[in-house]
TIRO-2110 file (N, C-alpha, C; in Angstrom, 1 decimal):
// TIRO-2110
67.7, 258.3, 156.3, N, 1, A
67.9, 258.8, 155.0, CA, 1, A
69.0, 259.8, 155.1, C, 1, A
70.1, 259.7, 154.3, N, 2, A
71.2, 260.7, 154.3, CA, 2, A
71.1, 261.5, 153.0, C, 2, A
71.1, 262.8, 153.2, N, 3, A
71.0, 263.7, 152.1, CA, 3, A
72.4, 264.2, 151.6, C, 3, A
72.6, 264.1, 150.3, N, 4, A
73.9, 264.5, 149.7, CA, 4, A
73.8, 265.8, 149.0, C, 4, A
72.7, 266.1, 148.5, N, 5, A
72.5, 267.5, 147.9, CA, 5, A
71.0, 267.8, 147.9, C, 5, A
70.8, 269.1, 147.9, N, 6, A
69.4, 269.6, 147.9, CA, 6, A
68.9, 269.7, 149.3, C, 6, A
67.6, 269.9, 149.4, N, 7, A
66.8, 269.9, 150.7, CA, 7, A
65.7, 269.0, 150.6, C, 7, A
65.5, 268.0, 151.5, N, 8, A
64.5, 267.0, 151.5, CA, 8, A
63.6, 267.1, 152.6, C, 8, A
62.3, 266.9, 152.4, N, 9, A
61.3, 266.7, 153.4, CA, 9, A
60.8, 265.3, 153.3, C, 9, A
61.0, 264.5, 154.4, N, 10, A
60.6, 263.1, 154.4, CA, 10, A
60.3, 262.6, 155.8, C, 10, A
59.6, 261.5, 155.8, N, 11, A
59.3, 260.9, 157.1, CA, 11, A
57.8, 260.6, 157.2, C, 11, A
57.3, 260.4, 158.5, N, 12, A
55.9, 260.1, 158.7, CA, 12, A
55.0, 261.1, 158.0, C, 12, A
54.0, 260.7, 157.4, N, 13, A
53.1, 261.6, 156.7, CA, 13, A
52.5, 262.7, 157.6, C, 13, A
52.3, 262.4, 158.9, N, 14, A
51.8, 263.4, 159.8, CA, 14, A
52.8, 264.3, 160.5, C, 14, A
54.1, 264.0, 160.3, N, 15, A
55.2, 264.8, 160.9, CA, 15, A
56.5, 264.6, 160.2, C, 15, A
56.6, 265.0, 158.9, N, 16, A
57.9, 264.8, 158.2, CA, 16, A
58.9, 265.8, 158.7, C, 16, A
60.2, 265.4, 158.5, N, 17, A
61.3, 266.2, 158.9, CA, 17, A
61.9, 266.8, 157.7, C, 17, A
62.9, 267.7, 157.9, N, 18, A
63.6, 268.4, 156.8, CA, 18, A
65.1, 268.2, 157.0, C, 18, A
65.8, 267.9, 155.9, N, 19, A
67.3, 267.8, 156.0, CA, 19, A
67.9, 268.3, 154.7, C, 19, A
69.0, 269.0, 154.9, N, 20, A
69.8, 269.5, 153.8, CA, 20, A
71.0, 268.7, 153.6, C, 20, A
71.8, 269.0, 152.6, N, 21, A
73.0, 268.2, 152.3, CA, 21, A
73.9, 268.1, 153.5, C, 21, A
74.3, 266.9, 153.8, N, 22, A
75.1, 266.6, 155.0, CA, 22, A
74.2, 266.1, 156.2, C, 22, A
72.9, 266.3, 156.1, N, 23, A
72.0, 265.9, 157.2, CA, 23, A
71.4, 264.5, 157.0, C, 23, A
70.6, 264.1, 157.9, N, 24, A
69.9, 262.9, 157.8, CA, 24, A
68.6, 262.9, 158.5, C, 24, A
67.7, 262.0, 158.2, N, 25, A
66.4, 261.8, 158.8, CA, 25, A
66.3, 260.4, 159.2, C, 25, A
65.5, 260.1, 160.3, N, 26, A
65.3, 258.8, 160.7, CA, 26, A
63.8, 258.6, 161.2, C, 26, A
63.1, 257.5, 160.8, N, 27, A
61.8, 257.3, 161.2, CA, 27, A
61.4, 255.8, 161.1, C, 27, A
60.4, 255.4, 161.8, N, 28, A
59.9, 254.1, 161.7, CA, 28, A
59.1, 254.0, 160.4, C, 28, A
59.4, 253.1, 159.5, N, 29, A
58.8, 253.0, 158.2, CA, 29, A
57.6, 252.2, 158.1, C, 29, A
57.0, 251.7, 159.2, N, 30, A
55.8, 250.9, 159.2, CA, 30, A
54.6, 251.8, 159.3, C, 30, A
54.7, 253.1, 159.1, N, 31, A
53.6, 254.1, 159.0, CA, 31, A
53.6, 254.8, 157.7, C, 31, A
52.5, 255.3, 157.2, N, 32, A
52.5, 256.1, 155.9, CA, 32, A
53.6, 257.2, 156.0, C, 32, A
54.4, 257.2, 154.9, N, 33, A
55.5, 258.3, 154.9, CA, 33, A
55.6, 258.9, 153.5, C, 33, A
56.3, 260.1, 153.5, N, 34, A
56.3, 260.9, 152.3, CA, 34, A
57.8, 261.3, 152.0, C, 34, A
58.0, 261.7, 150.7, N, 35, A
59.3, 262.2, 150.3, CA, 35, A
59.0, 263.4, 149.4, C, 35, A
59.7, 264.5, 149.6, N, 36, A
59.5, 265.6, 148.7, CA, 36, A
60.8, 266.5, 148.7, C, 36, A
61.2, 266.9, 147.5, N, 37, A
62.3, 267.9, 147.3, CA, 37, A
61.7, 269.2, 147.6, C, 37, A
62.5, 270.0, 148.4, N, 38, A
62.1, 271.4, 148.6, CA, 38, A
63.0, 272.3, 147.8, C, 38, A
62.4, 273.4, 147.3, N, 39, A
63.1, 274.3, 146.5, CA, 39, A
63.3, 273.9, 145.1, C, 39, A
64.2, 274.5, 144.4, N, 40, A
64.4, 274.3, 143.0, CA, 40, A
65.5, 273.2, 142.7, C, 40, A
66.3, 272.9, 143.7, N, 41, A
67.4, 272.0, 143.5, CA, 41, A
67.0, 270.5, 143.5, C, 41, A
67.6, 269.7, 142.7, N, 42, A
67.4, 268.2, 142.8, CA, 42, A
67.9, 267.7, 144.1, C, 42, A
67.3, 266.7, 144.6, N, 43, A
67.8, 266.1, 145.8, CA, 43, A
68.5, 264.7, 145.5, C, 43, A
69.6, 264.5, 146.1, N, 44, A
70.3, 263.2, 146.0, CA, 44, A
70.4, 262.7, 147.4, C, 44, A
69.9, 261.5, 147.6, N, 45, A
69.9, 260.9, 149.0, CA, 45, A
70.0, 259.4, 148.9, C, 45, A
70.3, 258.8, 150.1, N, 46, A
70.4, 257.4, 150.2, CA, 46, A
69.5, 256.9, 151.3, C, 46, A
68.7, 255.9, 151.0, N, 47, A
67.8, 255.4, 152.0, CA, 47, A
68.3, 254.0, 152.5, C, 47, A
68.4, 253.8, 153.8, N, 48, A
68.9, 252.6, 154.3, CA, 48, A
67.7, 252.0, 155.1, C, 48, A
67.3, 250.8, 154.8, N, 49, A
66.2, 250.1, 155.6, CA, 49, A
66.8, 249.1, 156.4, C, 49, A
66.4, 249.0, 157.7, N, 50, A
66.9, 248.0, 158.6, CA, 50, A
65.7, 247.2, 159.1, C, 50, A
65.8, 245.9, 159.0, N, 51, A
64.8, 245.0, 159.4, CA, 51, A
65.3, 244.2, 160.6, C, 51, A
64.9, 244.5, 161.8, N, 52, A
65.4, 243.7, 162.9, CA, 52, A
64.9, 242.3, 162.9, C, 52, A
65.7, 241.4, 163.4, N, 53, A
65.2, 240.0, 163.6, CA, 53, A
64.1, 239.9, 164.6, C, 53, A
63.2, 239.0, 164.4, N, 54, A
62.1, 238.8, 165.3, CA, 54, A
62.1, 237.4, 165.8, C, 54, A
END
């Protein structure tokens, strides 16, 4: 997930990461995960999902 504005906490529910504008987060999405804006600013971000061939 790439963050364009604000501060985002996202990732696995048991260990989410934090990223601000210009940063990114990466995790395996086959586990429970969360998304939350931190602070008063709105978060704008882009989420890319990659599905490997099996």
